[in-house]
N, C-alpha and C positions, 0 to 999 in steps of 0.2 A: 041879864047875862045871856040873852038869846040873840043878840045882834050878830050879823055875819059881816066880816070884813074880808076884803080881797088882798092877797099878797101877789104882786106881779114881779117876779124875778126878771130883771132886764139889765143885769150887770155884765153880760157877756160882751166880749170885744170884737166878735165877728171875724175871727182870723180866717175861717173858711170862705167868708164872703169876699176877702181881698180888698176891703175898703178902709179908708182912714177913719170913717165914722163907725160907731157900733151899729150892728145891723138893725136894731130897733129904731134908729133914727133915720134910716134910709127911706127915700121917697117911694110911695106906692099910691098911684092914682092921685097925685097932687098933694099928698100929705104923708107924714111919717107913718111907718108900720105901727109904731106904738100908739099913735092917735086913733087908729082903727081899732086896736085892741081895747083901749080905754073906753072908747065910745060905746062898745057893746055892754060893758059892765055898768056904765052910766045909766043904761036903760033897764038894768036888772033890779026889779023892785025890792028884792031881799038884800041888796047890797047897801050897807050903811057907810062905807068908806073904803078907800084904796090906799095901800101902802106900796109905793113904787120904789123898787130897789135898783139903783143905778151905780155905775162906777163913779168913784169920787171925782175923777178927772172930767167927767161929762155931766155933772150935776147942773152946771150953769147952762150948757147947751140945751139940756132937756127942758129946763124951766123956760128958756126963751122959745123953744118949739111949742110948748104947751100954752104959753102966753099968746102966741100967734094963732094957733089952730084951735084952742079950746078955751080961750079967755081966762087963763089961770090968774088968780089973784088971792091975796092973803085972806084968811078967815079970822073973824073976831066975834065976840059975843057969846051968848048962851049955847049956841048950837055947835061949838067946837068940841070934837071928841076929846075925852080926858085920857091922855097917854102917860105912862109911868115916868117918862123922861122929860115931859113938859115941852117937847119939840113943837115947832110951828106947824099948823095945818093950813092948807090952801083949799080953794074950790075951783073946779072946772065946770064949764057949761056942758050940758048933755046934748049930744046930737040926735037927730032923728035917724032912721035907717037910711035915708037918702043922704045924710051927712050934714044937713044944716043945723046950726046950733039953735037951741031952744032957750030964749031969754027966760030966766026965772027957774029953769030946771037945772039944778046944780048937784055936784057930788063932792064930798070932802076928799082930799088927797094929801098925803104927806110923802116926803122924800126920805129914803133910807140909803145909807152908803153900803154898797155891796162888799162881800168878802172875797177871799182868794178863790174859793170854789163855790159852786151853786148852793151847796148845803150850808155854807157859811153865810151866804147872802140871805137865805130863807130864815136861818136862825136869828140873824140880826133883826129881821122884821118881826118874827114871832115874839121876841123879847120886847118889842115896842108897840104891841097891839094895845088898843084902848081898853080900859078897865071893863067896859060893858060888852066886850066881845065874847061870844059863846061859840061861834062857828068860824072856821077859817077856810076860805077858798083860795087855792094856789093855782095860778095860770101863767103859762109862759108868755112873756111880753111879745114874742114874735109868732104867736098863733092868732092872727087877726080875723079868722073866719069862723071861729066857734059860734054857734047860734045861741040865741037866748033859750030856745027849747032844750038844747043840750045842757046848758048851765042849770036850768030849773030841774031837769030830770036827775042830774047828778046830785044836786043839793037835796032833793026829796029822798033819794036813796040814802044819803049820808045821815040825814036827820032821823032815819029809822034805825040804823045800826051803828052810827058813829063815824063811819069812814066809807068813802066811795070814790071811784075814779071813772073817767071815760076811757074806753078802749074799743078797738075794732078787731075782729078775727082776721088772721092772716089768710090771704088768698093765694099765697105762693107756698111752694114746698120749702121747708126750712131744714138746713143741714148744719150740724156742728162740725167745724173745721179746725184743724190744728196743724201748724207747720205746712200749710198749703195743701193738705189732704183731708178728704171727708172722713170723719170719725163715725158719725151716725146720722141717720135721717130721723128727725123728730116728728111726732104725730101732729100734723097740721091743725087738726081740730082742737088741739090743746094749746095752740099758740095764739096769743092776742097781742096786738101792738098798742102800747099804752100812750095815751094822750093826756092833755089837761083840758078842762079843769079837774082838780082833785080836791075833795072837800072832807074836812075832818072836824070833829069836836075839838075845841081849843085845848082842853086839858090833855086829850089823847095825843095830839101831834106834838105838844110841848114835851110830854113824858118821853115820846119816841125819840125826839131829837136830843134831849138831854142824855138819854141812855147811850145813844150812838156816840155822842161827844165824849162821855166818860170812857167808853170802850174803844175809842179810836176807830170806829167803823165808818165806812163811806158808802154812799148809795147813789144811784143815778136818777131816782125819782122819789118823791115824798112818801108815797105809799109803802115803799120798801122799808122805811124806818118803822112804820106802824106794824107791818107784817112781822118784824122781828120781835115785837111784843106778844105775838100770838093772837092778835086781834083780827077779826074778820074784816075784809075789805070788799065791799060790793062793787059790781061793775055795771056801769051804764053804757048802753050801746053808743059808741062814738060816731063820728062823721068822717067820711073819706076826704072831704075838702078841708078838714080842720088840720091843715099841715103846719109844720114848724118851718118858718122861713130861715134856712141855714146857709144855703149855697146860692150862687148867681142863678142857677137853673130854677131853684125854688122861687126866686124873685121874679124871674121871667114868667113862670107859670101863674104866679099871683097876679101880675099885671094883666095877663091875658084873661084870667078869671074875672077880674074887676071890669075889664072892657066889655065883657059879655053881659054886664049889668048886675052881677052878683055882689051883694054887700053883706057877707056873712050869712047868706041863705043857701040852702042846698040847690044844686043844679037840677034842672027838670029831668 
């Protein structure tokens, strides 16, 4: 029960991006954003498999994309993870940091249908985790630049206390505003900007989501559900370049970042 599986919520429809395709399938340096994100987790030695959450209407397109860029093919035999619903698992080929696929280096992956809201999508995946899963890593499908070091540090912290997130301290002054007017200035040193990955003990995150579902509570990140249980959430120092690609400006920045030779690594 000590294996770690990754849930990648990628069920958003990219309204702010203004494209007909979900933002996770948009091109970045010659391949979809999603392929960059998956490639990093393929190289994470503590990852035993990936649950990819997508809109039902784009499941076929996503599979075609992964067939083309990551050699997606069905899994069979003794190495297939045992899931409670018996759904099919596939395998993708793992790329090097330079992006070339490595024959023989593979990662199990399965597709999960997303829900109406992000938390519905995550819960769908939580309920379909393999039986041998003990730890859950949750990472946005459109954060393609998170480094392996960040993932490892966040996982190490979680495995000490049960829950950990990546976050960065705010460098800007933060004000609370209501009806177009400043209400108060918040102490900047207490403000941190939350990122993913977020890592949790499986039983803890499931309990947190079930409680929120029973009480009709909604949250904007996974750690907020765990916080409501009164459980401590540790913070790993995040990375400034670990952006969430949400707008056309984000995509332009990401393309420029890639052209400078960065592949999920910190800028010098």
